[in-house]
Structures are given as C-alpha cells and as structure tokens.
C-alpha positions in Angstrom: 7.2 88.2 -77.5 7.6 83.9 -77.9 4.1 83.8 -77.1 3.4 86.7 -79.9 6.2 84.5 -82.6 4.3 81.1 -81.4 1.0 82.5 -82.2 2.2 83.9 -85.0 3.7 80.4 -86.3 0.4 78.8 -85.7 -2.0 81.2 -87.2 -0.4 82.2 -90.3 -1.8 79.6 -92.9 1.1 77.8 -94.8 -0.9 76.7 -97.4 0.9 76.9 -101.4 0.2 79.7 -102.3 2.5 81.7 -99.4 4.8 79.3 -100.4 8.5 79.6 -99.6 8.6 83.2 -98.4 6.3 82.3 -95.4 8.4 79.4 -94.0 11.7 81.7 -94.6 10.6 84.3 -92.9 9.5 82.2 -89.3 12.6 80.1 -89.5 14.4 84.3 -89.6 12.2 85.8 -87.0 12.8 82.3 -84.9 16.3 82.1 -85.4 16.4 85.6 -84.7 14.4 85.1 -81.5 16.9 82.3 -80.5 20.0 84.2 -80.5 18.4 87.1 -79.0 17.0 85.1 -76.3 19.7 82.9 -75.7 22.2 86.2 -75.5 19.7 87.9 -73.6 19.8 84.7 -71.3 23.4 85.2 -70.3 23.4 88.6 -70.2 20.1 88.5 -67.7 22.7 86.2 -65.7 26.1 87.8 -65.5 23.6 90.9 -64.0 22.6 89.1 -61.3 26.3 88.0 -60.7 27.0 91.9 -61.3 24.0 93.0 -58.2 25.6 89.6 -55.8 29.1 91.3 -56.5 27.6 95.0 -55.4 25.4 93.6 -52.5 29.1 92.0 -50.9 27.7 88.6 -51.9 30.7 87.8 -54.1 33.7 88.7 -53.0 37.2 87.7 -53.8 38.7 85.4 -55.9 37.1 81.6 -55.0 33.9 83.3 -54.8 33.6 84.6 -58.2 35.0 81.7 -59.7 32.3 79.7 -58.0 30.0 82.0 -59.7 31.9 81.5 -63.0 31.9 78.0 -62.6 28.0 78.0 -62.3 27.3 80.8 -65.1 29.8 78.3 -67.7 27.9 75.4 -66.5 24.7 76.4 -68.5 26.2 77.7 -71.3 28.6 75.6 -73.1 29.4 77.8 -76.2 31.0 80.6 -74.0 34.9 80.7 -74.3 35.5 82.8 -70.8 33.9 84.0 -68.1 36.6 87.0 -66.7 37.0 89.5 -64.7 38.5 92.4 -65.0 40.0 94.8 -62.3 39.5 98.8 -62.6 42.7 99.4 -64.9 41.6 96.8 -67.9 43.8 94.3 -66.4 42.1 90.1 -66.5 42.9 88.9 -63.5 40.6 86.1 -63.3 39.9 83.7 -65.9 37.0 81.0 -65.9 37.7 78.3 -67.2 41.7 78.0 -66.7 43.1 76.0 -68.8 41.2 77.3 -72.0 42.3 81.0 -71.2 45.9 81.1 -69.6 46.9 83.4 -72.8 44.2 85.9 -72.2 45.4 86.3 -68.1 47.0 90.0 -66.5 46.4 91.2 -70.0 45.4 94.9 -70.1 42.1 95.3 -72.0 43.2 98.9 -72.9 46.0 98.5 -74.8 44.0 96.6 -77.1 42.9 98.0 -80.7 39.3 97.4 -80.6 38.2 95.9 -77.7 40.0 98.7 -75.4 38.1 101.9 -76.9 34.6 99.5 -76.2 36.1 99.2 -72.1 36.6 102.7 -71.6 33.2 103.3 -72.9 31.8 100.8 -70.5 33.9 102.5 -67.9 32.8 105.8 -69.1 29.2 105.5 -68.8 28.8 102.2 -66.3 26.8 100.7 -69.4 27.3 97.1 -70.4 29.4 97.8 -73.9 29.8 94.7 -76.7 32.7 94.1 -79.6 31.8 93.8 -82.8 33.3 90.0 -84.0 37.2 90.2 -83.1 40.1 88.0 -83.0 40.7 86.1 -79.6 44.1 85.2 -78.4 42.6 82.2 -78.0 41.8 81.9 -80.9 39.2 82.4 -84.1 36.9 84.8 -83.6 34.5 85.8 -81.2 32.7 88.8 -79.6 33.4 90.1 -75.8 30.5 91.9 -73.2 32.0 94.3 -71.2 30.0 94.9 -67.8 31.3 97.7 -65.6 30.5 97.0 -61.9 30.1 100.2 -59.9 29.6 100.3 -55.8 28.9 104.0 -54.6 29.4 105.3 -57.4 33.1 103.8 -57.4 34.4 101.5 -60.4 35.3 98.1 -58.8 35.6 96.5 -62.2 34.0 94.2 -65.0 32.8 91.2 -65.8 34.1 89.9 -68.9 32.2 87.6 -71.2 33.6 86.2 -74.1 32.1 84.2 -76.7 32.9 82.0 -79.7 31.2 83.7 -82.5 30.8 80.7 -84.5 29.5 77.9 -81.6 27.2 81.0 -80.3 25.3 80.7 -83.5 25.4 76.7 -84.3 23.5 76.2 -80.2 20.7 78.4 -81.3 20.2 76.6 -84.5 17.7 74.2 -85.9 19.4 71.0 -86.8 19.5 71.0 -90.5 19.1 75.3 -90.6 22.3 75.5 -92.7 21.1 72.8 -95.3 18.1 75.2 -95.9 19.2 78.2 -95.7 22.1 80.6 -96.7 23.0 83.0 -94.5 25.0 86.2 -93.5 24.7 88.1 -90.3 26.7 91.5 -90.3 27.5 93.9 -87.5 26.9 96.7 -89.5 29.5 96.6 -92.3 31.5 94.1 -90.0 30.5 90.7 -91.3 29.9 88.1 -88.2 29.2 84.4 -90.0 28.2 83.9 -93.7 28.2 80.4 -95.4 27.4 81.1 -98.6 28.9 84.1 -100.8 27.3 87.8 -101.3 26.0 86.8 -104.6 24.6 83.6 -103.7 22.2 85.6 -101.0 21.3 88.7 -103.3 19.9 86.7 -106.0 17.7 83.8 -103.3 15.4 86.3 -102.4 16.9 87.2 -99.0 14.5 88.4 -95.8 16.3 90.3 -92.8 15.9 90.9 -89.6 17.6 93.6 -86.9 18.1 92.2 -83.3 19.5 94.3 -80.4 22.9 92.6 -78.6 23.3 94.8 -75.7 24.4 97.7 -77.6 25.2 96.8 -80.4 22.9 95.6 -83.2 22.9 92.8 -85.6 20.9 92.3 -89.5 20.4 88.6 -90.2 19.4 87.7 -94.0 18.4 84.4 -94.6 18.0 82.9 -97.9 16.4 79.3 -98.9 18.4 76.8 -100.7 18.0 75.3 -104.1 16.9 72.0 -102.1 14.1 73.6 -100.1 12.6 75.4 -102.7 12.4 71.8 -104.1 11.0 70.4 -101.2 8.9 73.0 -100.0 7.7 73.9 -96.8 4.8 72.1 -94.6 3.6 72.0 -91.3 5.4 69.4 -89.7 8.6 71.8 -89.6 5.8 74.9 -88.1 4.7 73.0 -85.4 8.9 71.5 -84.7 9.3 75.2 -84.4 6.9 76.1 -82.3 7.9 72.8 -80.0 11.4 73.8 -80.2 10.6 77.7 -79.0 8.4 75.8 -76.5 11.0 74.3 -75.2 13.4 77.1 -75.1 10.7 79.3 -73.2 10.7 76.4 -70.3 14.4 76.6 -70.2 14.5 79.9 -69.7 12.2 79.6 -67.0 13.8 77.2 -65.6 17.2 78.7 -65.0 15.2 82.3 -63.7 13.0 79.1 -61.0 17.3 78.1 -60.4 17.9 81.4 -59.5 15.8 82.9 -57.3 15.5 79.2 -55.6 19.9 80.2 -55.2 18.6 83.8 -53.8 16.7 82.2 -51.2 19.0 79.3 -50.5 21.9 82.3 -50.2 19.6 84.4 -47.5 18.7 81.7 -45.5 22.5 80.6 -45.1 23.1 84.2 -44.1 20.1 84.4 -41.1 21.3 80.7 -40.2 25.5 81.6 -40.0 24.6 85.5 -38.6 22.4 83.5 -36.0 24.9 80.8 -35.1 27.8 83.3 -35.2 26.3 85.4 -32.4 24.7 82.9 -30.1 26.4 82.7 -26.5 26.7 79.1 -27.0 29.6 77.1 -28.5 27.7 75.4 -31.4 28.9 72.5 -34.1 27.3 70.9 -36.9 29.3 67.5 -37.7 28.2 65.0 -40.8 27.1 61.3 -40.4 30.4 60.2 -40.5 31.3 62.9 -37.6 33.7 65.3 -39.3 33.2 68.9 -39.0 30.8 70.9 -41.3 30.3 74.0 -39.1 31.2 75.8 -35.8 31.0 79.4 -34.3 32.7 81.5 -33.2 32.6 81.0 -29.6 33.3 77.2 -30.2 36.9 77.9 -31.4 36.9 80.4 -28.0 36.7 77.5 -26.4 38.1 74.6 -27.9 40.5 75.6 -30.8 41.9 78.8 -30.2 44.9 78.7 -32.4 41.6 79.3 -35.2 42.8 75.3 -37.0 40.8 74.7 -40.4 38.0 72.5 -38.6 36.9 70.3 -43.0 37.2 66.7 -42.7 38.4 67.0 -39.3 36.8 64.7 -36.1 36.9 65.4 -32.6 40.4 63.2 -32.3 42.0 66.2 -33.6 41.2 68.9 -31.5 39.8 66.6 -27.9 41.3 63.1 -26.1 41.0 60.4 -27.2 38.9 58.7 -24.3 36.2 62.3 -24.4 36.5 61.6 -28.6 35.8 58.3 -28.4 32.8 58.6 -25.8 30.9 61.7 -27.6 30.9 59.3 -31.5 29.3 56.6 -28.8 26.4 59.5 -28.2 26.5 60.6 -31.4 25.5 57.1 -32.7 23.1 56.9 -30.2 21.4 59.9 -31.5 21.5 58.1 -35.0 19.8 54.9 -34.0 17.2 56.9 -31.8 16.7 59.6 -33.7 16.4 61.2 -30.1 18.5 64.4 -28.6 20.7 63.7 -24.9 22.4 66.2 -22.9 24.7 66.3 -20.6 26.8 68.5 -18.1 30.8 68.7 -17.6 33.3 71.1 -16.6 36.0 73.0 -19.1 39.1 74.5 -18.5 39.2 77.1 -20.6 42.6 78.4 -22.1 42.4 81.5 -20.4 42.2 79.2 -16.5 38.9 79.7 -16.2 36.2 76.9 -15.2 33.2 76.9 -17.0 30.2 74.0 -16.1 29.1 73.0 -19.6 25.7 72.2 -20.4 25.8 70.0 -23.7 23.1 68.8 -26.1 23.6 66.6 -28.6 20.6 66.1 -31.4 19.6 64.9 -34.6 19.1 67.3 -38.2 16.7 66.2 -39.7 14.9 66.6 -43.5 11.9 67.4 -44.0 12.0 63.8 -45.3 12.6 62.3 -41.8 15.8 61.6 -42.6 19.1 62.8 -39.9 21.8 64.3 -41.8 24.2 65.6 -39.7 24.2 65.8 -35.6 24.2 69.5 -34.4 26.0 70.6 -30.6 25.1 72.9 -28.2 27.1 73.8 -25.2 26.0 76.0 -22.7 28.0 77.8 -19.8 25.2 77.2 -17.3 27.9 78.8 -14.4 25.6 81.6 -13.6 23.1 78.6 -12.8 25.5 76.7 -10.7 25.8 79.7 -8.4 22.0 80.3 -7.7 21.7 76.1 -7.0 24.5 76.6 -4.8 23.1 79.7 -3.2 19.4 78.1 -2.6 21.3 75.2 -1.5 23.2 77.3 1.8 19.6 79.0 2.1 17.6 75.4 2.6 19.9 74.1 5.2 20.2 77.3 6.9 16.1 77.6 6.9 16.8 73.3 7.9 18.8 73.9 10.7 17.1 77.0 12.0 13.3 74.5 11.7 15.6 72.3 14.2 17.3 74.6 15.9 13.5 76.2 17.0 12.1 73.2 17.7 14.5 71.8 19.7 14.6 74.7 21.6 10.3 74.8 21.9 11.1 70.9 23.1 14.0 72.2 25.8 11.2 75.3 26.8 8.1 73.0 27.2 10.5 70.2 29.1 11.6 73.2 32.0 8.2 74.8 32.4 6.5 70.8 32.7 7.7 70.9 36.3 7.0 74.2 38.1 3.3 73.8 35.9 2.9 70.3 37.2 3.7 72.3 40.9 1.5 75.0 40.3 -1.8 72.8 39.6 -0.6 69.9 42.8 -0.7 73.0 45.1 -3.7 74.6 43.9 -5.6 71.4 43.8 -4.6 71.0 48.2 -5.9 74.8 48.3 -9.3 73.9 46.3 -9.3 70.5 47.9 -8.5 72.3 51.6 -6.6 68.6 52.7 -5.0 70.2 55.5 -8.1 71.8 56.8 -10.2 75.0 56.0 -8.7 78.1 54.3 -9.8 81.5 56.4 -11.3 83.0 53.2 -13.8 81.8 50.7 -12.2 84.5 48.3 -8.7 81.9 47.9 -10.7 79.0 46.9 -11.7 80.9 44.5 -8.6 82.5 43.3 -7.1 78.3 43.7 -9.4 77.6 40.9 -8.2 79.9 39.4 -4.8 79.2 39.5 -5.8 75.8 38.5 -7.5 76.4 35.6 -4.8 79.2 34.4 -2.0 76.3 35.3 -4.2 73.5 33.2 -4.8 75.6 29.9 -1.1 76.2 30.1 0.1 72.8 30.7 -1.9 72.0 27.9 -0.4 74.1 25.4 2.6 72.6 26.4 1.8 69.2 25.5 1.0 70.9 21.8 3.8 72.4 22.0 6.1 69.3 23.0 3.8 67.0 19.9 4.4 69.5 17.0 8.2 69.7 18.4 8.4 66.0 18.5 6.9 65.1 14.7 9.0 68.3 13.3 11.8 66.6 15.3 10.7 63.1 13.6 10.6 61.4 16.7 7.4 60.8 17.0 6.6 57.4 16.2 3.7 55.7 14.8 2.9 52.6 16.6 0.9 50.1 14.4 -1.8 47.7 15.3 -5.3 46.7 14.5 -7.4 49.1 16.6 -11.7 49.0 16.2 -12.8 52.6 15.0 -15.8 52.5 16.0 -14.6 52.6 19.9 -11.9 55.4 19.1 -15.2 57.4 18.1 -17.2 56.4 20.7 -14.6 57.7 23.2 -14.0 60.9 21.6 -17.5 61.9 22.0 -17.8 60.6 25.6 -14.7 62.5 26.3 -16.5 66.4 25.0 -19.8 65.3 25.8 -20.1 67.8 28.6 -18.1 70.5 27.7 -20.6 70.7 25.0 -23.5 70.0 27.3 -22.4 72.9 29.1 -22.7 75.1 25.7 -26.5 73.6 24.9 -24.5 72.1 21.8 -26.7 69.2 20.2 -23.3 66.1 19.9 -24.2 62.9 17.3 -22.2 60.1 16.5 -23.5 58.2 13.0 -21.3 55.4 12.3 -22.5 52.4 11.0 -22.5 48.7 12.9 -19.9 47.7 10.8 -17.0 49.5 10.7 -13.8 47.5 10.2 -10.7 47.3 12.0 -8.1 49.2 10.9 -4.0 49.4 10.8 -2.9 52.2 13.0 -1.6 54.7 16.0 -4.3 54.2 18.4 -3.5 57.1 20.7 -2.3 59.2 17.6 -5.8 58.7 16.2 -7.9 59.3 19.5 -5.9 63.1 19.4 -6.8 63.5 16.0 -10.7 63.3 16.6 -10.4 64.6 19.9 -8.6 68.2 18.7 -11.0 68.0 15.9 -14.2 68.0 18.3 -12.3 70.6 20.4 -11.9 72.8 18.1 -15.9 72.3 16.8 -17.2 73.1 20.5 -14.8 75.7 20.3 -16.5 77.6 17.9 -19.7 76.2 18.3 -22.6 78.2 20.4 -25.8 77.4 22.2 -28.2 75.8 19.6 -25.7 74.4 17.5 -24.7 71.3 16.2 -21.7 68.6 16.3 -21.8 65.2 14.1 -19.6 62.7 13.5 -20.2 60.5 11.5 -18.8 57.2 9.3 -18.3 55.5 6.5 -16.3 52.0 4.6 -15.1 50.1 1.7 -12.8 47.6 1.0 -10.0 50.4 0.9 -10.0 53.1 3.1 -12.5 54.6 6.0 -13.7 57.9 5.6 -14.7 60.0 8.9 -16.1 63.4 8.9 -16.4 65.8 11.7 -19.3 68.6 10.7 -20.4 71.3 13.2 -22.8 74.1 12.6 -20.6 77.2 14.0 -18.8 80.2 13.0 -17.2 78.5 10.1 -13.4 80.0 8.7 -13.4 82.8 6.2 -12.2 81.3 2.6 -8.7 83.5 2.9 -7.8 81.7 6.0 -8.2 77.9 4.6 -4.8 77.6 3.2 -2.7 78.4 5.7 -5.5 77.1 8.5 -3.1 73.5 9.3 0.2 75.5 9.7 1.5 76.4 13.4 -0.1 78.6 15.0 -2.5 79.5 12.9 -5.7 80.2 14.3 -9.4 80.3 12.8 -10.0 83.4 13.5 -8.1 86.6 13.3 -10.6 88.5 15.8 -9.2 89.7 19.0 -12.9 89.3 20.4 -14.0 85.9 18.6 -10.4 83.8 18.9 -10.7 81.1 21.6 -8.0 80.0 24.0 -5.2 77.6 22.3 -2.1 78.1 20.3 -3.2 77.1 17.3 -1.5 74.1 16.7 -4.6 71.5 16.8 -5.0 71.3 13.4 -1.1 70.9 12.9 -0.8 68.2 15.2 -4.3 66.8 13.1 -2.5 66.8 9.9 0.6 65.8 10.6 -1.0 62.4 12.1 -3.0 62.1 9.3 -0.1 62.5 7.3 1.5 59.9 9.0 -1.1 57.2 8.0 -1.0 58.1 4.6 -4.4 59.8 4.8 -5.9 62.9 3.8 -7.4 66.2 5.3 -9.8 67.9 3.9 -11.8 71.3 5.4 -14.6 73.3 3.9 -15.8 75.8 5.5 -18.0 79.1 5.2 -17.6 82.2 7.3 -21.0 81.9 9.3 -22.6 78.9 8.6 -20.0 76.1 9.9 -16.8 73.8 9.1 -16.6 70.4 7.7 -13.4 68.2 8.4 -12.6 65.0 6.2 -10.7 62.3 7.2 -9.9 59.8 4.7 -7.5 56.4 6.1 -6.0 53.6 4.7 -7.5 50.9 6.1 -3.6 49.1 6.1 -0.7 51.2 7.0 3.1 50.5 7.0 4.5 51.9 9.8 6.3 55.6 9.5 7.7 58.8 11.1 5.2 62.0 12.1 
C-alpha cells in the first residue's frame, strides 16, 4: 500500500494544468494512509500482547504493566493501555498517574462503551467506540480487544486514544494551515478545524479508511493561502520522504518485536535448562551481586527461599567463605580463565555432600566479561568409587607382596634339600667312595643330578623375581666394560650352542665405551637372552649378538633365526610366568621368568627393551642402555 502511494506521488505529473486538485488528493491520501497505518500499528502490537497473554508468556499485573509500558513508550499519543477483566472492570491501568479516574470502573455500566464492550465479548473480535467523552477529560476513542484462551474469556486489552493528539501525531507540519479538515465516524464528528460551510464551498475531497470495525470519512479542502501559493514538486518529494520514513519506522518496530520474541524464547530455554540441572547454579554480576540461581541452589544454600536480588555471598555464607569466593571471582575477572576446587557441604537435612565447584567468566561476543557463573556438582558417587578403587588397589598390592614373600620363603626352604640331593647325586656319579655295583645306578644318579640342577635354576629365578618385586634387589652402580660382559656371555653359552649345531657369533666394534651399571645384573640380562635364543633355535639356525654406541647410549641386539613368537603373545611376553610357546609339544623347560627378569633389570638401568618377532622366522631383542646411570631399585 505504501509503495503504491509513493509510486502514485512520483509518477503523477504536477503541472499547473492539474491545479490544486491533484495536490490536495495526494495530501488527503497521505494523511489517510498515515492515520490508518498508525492505528493499525498500534493494533498489531496490541494483538502481539494478546497472543503473549494467551500463550501464558504474560501473566499477572507486573508482567502486563511491563508490556504496557513498552507499548506506551512507542506511542506517546496514547491516553492509556488498560486491562479489563471478564466482568468488565478496569483492573490495571498504565500510566497510573494519568488515569486514576478510570481505575475499577465497570465499562458495562457506561452508556456508549458498555454496548461496544458487550459486542467484543459476544463476537470475540476487536471493537472500537466512536468518539466519546473521556473520564480523564477531553474526547477520545477506546478500543477493546477480547483475550480468549480455550474458549474462555480472560478479559480485554483496552487502548484509549486522545482524538486530537492522535490526529496531530500523523499530520505533517503545517497541514492544518494548508487544508480545512473534517473527519466523521458515521454521522459523529471526530475532528474539524473549520465549519461545514467553509468545507463545502472549498472543493472538498473525501476518503474513507477502516479503523478496526469503524469507518472514518476524511474530507479536506485547500485553504485560501494554499490556493494562492499553488503546489510544487518539492512538497511532493517531502511527502514521499515522510512516507518512506513512516515505513522505516514500522519496519523497525516489527524487527524489534521479532527480536524481543527471540530473546524471550532464548530466555525460556536458558531458565528451563538451569532449573532442571542437578547441579546448584548461580550467576553474579561483576560486583558479586546475585543475578540468578536455580532451585537446587536454594535447596543447598537458601532453604528459606529468601530473595537474592541485589544480595552478595555475605548474606548467605560465612564471612571467610564469602571473602575467599570473592577473591576467586576477582582472579577470574583478571585472568578470564575458569577454576575449580572441591569442598564439603552439610545440607539442611544433615547430609554431607562432596561438591565440585566450577567458577567461570561469562563473556559476550565482543570478548567482554559481563558476569561470572558458578556450578556446584554433587560428586559423592565419584568419591565412593574412588574409595572402592583405592581399597581394591591396596588389597591387590598386599596380595602381591604376600605372594612375593611366600615365593621367596618357599624358594629358600627348597634350596636346602635340593643342595643335598645335588651333592649326593654328584658323589654317586663320581663314585667317590668306591665303585657302584650296577651302572644303572650311575645313570639314575645323573638324571637326579640334572633334574636337581634344573629345579635349582628355577628356584633361583623365582628368588630373583621375588627380590625384584619386593624392592630388595639393588643396582650396584660402577664403571663396567660392556664388551667384556658380552664376550663372557658368549663363552658361557657356546658349548650349549655347539651341542645343538647352532651358529653363534659376536659382532661388536672395538671401541665400545665403559658404561655405568650393575655387572652381575647386566650379565644375567644377556645370558637370559642368549639362553632363550638357544632354547628356541634348532640345528642350522644362527644367533647373533651385536652392539653399537653413540655419545648417549649403547644398543645391544640379540637376533636369532629360531621359532619366533606369535604376534598375539608379544604384548605379554615379559610378564612373569609367560612363555613364548603355548603348545606343550614345543614348550621348553623353564618357569617363564627369564624375560620378566630381563625387563626389570633393563628398566632399573633406565634402559628400554624392544622385542620384534615373526613366528617361524626368528626373534630380535634390542636392549638400549644409557652410558650414565643413577642408583635405582629394581
């Protein structure tokens, strides 16, 4: 409609031949459009308020008066924005200071407005009165908008306009100086600035507009001064600009309403989320005053549900607690970083709650801190789980210690009879006290000696691993020649390798450095690795012991072409009592402690152990040792 009017003003020629009729018609249409638009905008906003009430977003006196104030601020020509209850009584008025005389009046009892209000109640539609005398003084019109929810009449929105301020607010400056104006509602005079004789004799033009359920007829005629001055294109351009300005204002009002709706929805979502949170949540301004808390916060810290508005922590907590908390808030404001801590709280019912407190800054899109938030979470369940886990770990550690002590004790007890068995079997096989009659006895004695030696070796391994687990095996730190240790280990296992026709080689540079470590422990590491390689190798296989060094470390590799280890067994191969083969047909003698001891000794030397293997193709074990070592317990 606005675009059509503007187009008409811009396209219709304004030459002298058209005279004042064209100019007068434009002013009439412009004034009519502005008046109709202004009232329609009022009614649209009132309709928005009605929908908010029906939806339950506006309820109670405070909420209604807040909405009424917003409407009143937008349109200064309003006399009042009221709420009339279903019985027709004016209950709430805004602004109160200008409308005391209308408070608590029953509109149904008024001659003119009463019938209009009944019509609105019966039809459920907006109704507007013709011009009436206002109790506040002067003339005006009253609009009644019924508010119905679930087919039940809740009441009416009542907008009261003063007639003259309403009309003057939409008239251009000097409009009444240029035109004689008369406005009729049916046969009732709404406004006139000249008598009928003057209007009827001055080529009046008329236009009818719809205002709610009313029809107003507007008549204007140019004054003598305007007739003399005629019209110009400048006037038309000004009118077009003002109409554009009116459209812009209407669009801004619409945008503001949409934005308020979005903010309202966002606020509802925010409050719902906070209220249903199991944590106690509070939000404060930059000065430490509470802005919002949820119901759980009241249950924990404010059981009496006292109003928090404008209050600080000193009102609800002890002075020291409030002082400490405020210091944390100031730290958050300075650093823009969240912080958290734990504390215990005795609730009003006597229950003790372990609370995880998380305090954080609330930052807007411009990066400015606008508030601080605090979330207090009940972590009793976490604490109980931690306690259960801690007890389980203590029991597991006690069980491990008991196992290691038992193994160490039993191993010592077994060594005494084993030494006797080994000694006596050696006497028999050596025939130290004379010949043994039957040679079978010597053969049996050798078997006894071999079995005893094997069992003693197993007990020694058990003793080693028990000492390591109990923390009684110390690393004796001293300078040692790693080349000599490797050479001695090769010599120690060479006969065993020759007996199985396995090729054994040592590949080390002549410049291997002196390192710091425990000679006995390192010798046991490489003897165990070489012994394992021989166990799982066969005739024709090769075993290579190689080494190299740099400024920081020495790397020793034991590689064989034997059976290898299955991929799924590699992750657990260094655990105690785990063997490289699970198949009883190829499992070799031993308790499965060798690699566990190797891992412990290498770790005690601050080194690393890496095992790579492909089943059926062989194994490569890499030991990396630092050149300098600090004393550690294995």
